[in-house]
C-alpha positions in Angstrom: 11.0 -27.1 -9.7 12.4 -30.0 -11.9 10.0 -32.4 -10.1 7.0 -30.4 -11.3 8.3 -30.5 -14.9 8.6 -34.2 -14.8 5.2 -34.6 -13.3 3.7 -32.4 -16.0 5.3 -34.5 -18.7 4.1 -37.7 -17.1 0.5 -36.4 -16.7 0.5 -35.3 -20.4 1.8 -38.7 -21.5 -0.9 -40.5 -19.5 -3.6 -38.2 -20.9 -2.5 -38.7 -24.4 -2.1 -42.4 -24.0 -5.6 -42.9 -22.6 -7.3 -40.8 -25.3 -9.7 -42.8 -27.4 -9.7 -40.5 -30.5 -9.3 -42.1 -33.9 -7.0 -40.5 -36.5 -10.0 -39.4 -38.5 -11.3 -37.3 -35.6 -8.2 -35.2 -35.2 -8.1 -31.9 -37.0 -4.6 -30.4 -37.7 -3.9 -26.8 -38.4 -3.5 -26.0 -42.1 -5.8 -28.7 -43.3 -9.4 -28.4 -44.3 -12.0 -29.1 -41.7 -13.9 -32.3 -42.0 -17.5 -32.4 -43.3 -20.3 -32.2 -40.8 -21.7 -35.5 -39.5 -25.0 -36.5 -40.9 -28.0 -36.0 -38.7 -31.2 -34.2 -38.3 -31.0 -30.5 -39.2 -33.4 -28.1 -37.5 -34.7 -24.9 -39.1 -32.2 -25.1 -42.1 -31.3 -27.2 -45.0 -28.1 -29.3 -44.4 -24.9 -27.3 -44.7 -21.6 -28.3 -46.3 -18.1 -27.1 -45.8 -17.8 -26.0 -49.4 -21.0 -24.0 -49.0 -19.5 -22.2 -46.0 -16.1 -21.5 -47.6 -15.0 -17.9 -47.1 -17.6 -17.2 -44.4 -17.2 -16.6 -40.7 -19.0 -19.5 -38.9 -20.0 -19.7 -35.2 -20.7 -23.2 -34.0 -22.7 -23.4 -30.7 -22.8 -26.8 -29.1 -25.6 -27.5 -26.6 -27.9 -30.2 -25.5 -31.0 -30.7 -23.4 -30.3 -32.4 -20.1 
């Protein structure tokens, strides 16, 4: 059983060590969400985090492919 625990710790360390995220991309609990990335907006005017404050927001990510 101890062997599995050590393996899990090593796998986590490798996964975290190989991550290519920058500090700006990480979101931590208790802090405001970052603004949306600029880009083309379809069927709506561009949204801002301040404009959505206090609302429930569902974000659906999808792509053609």
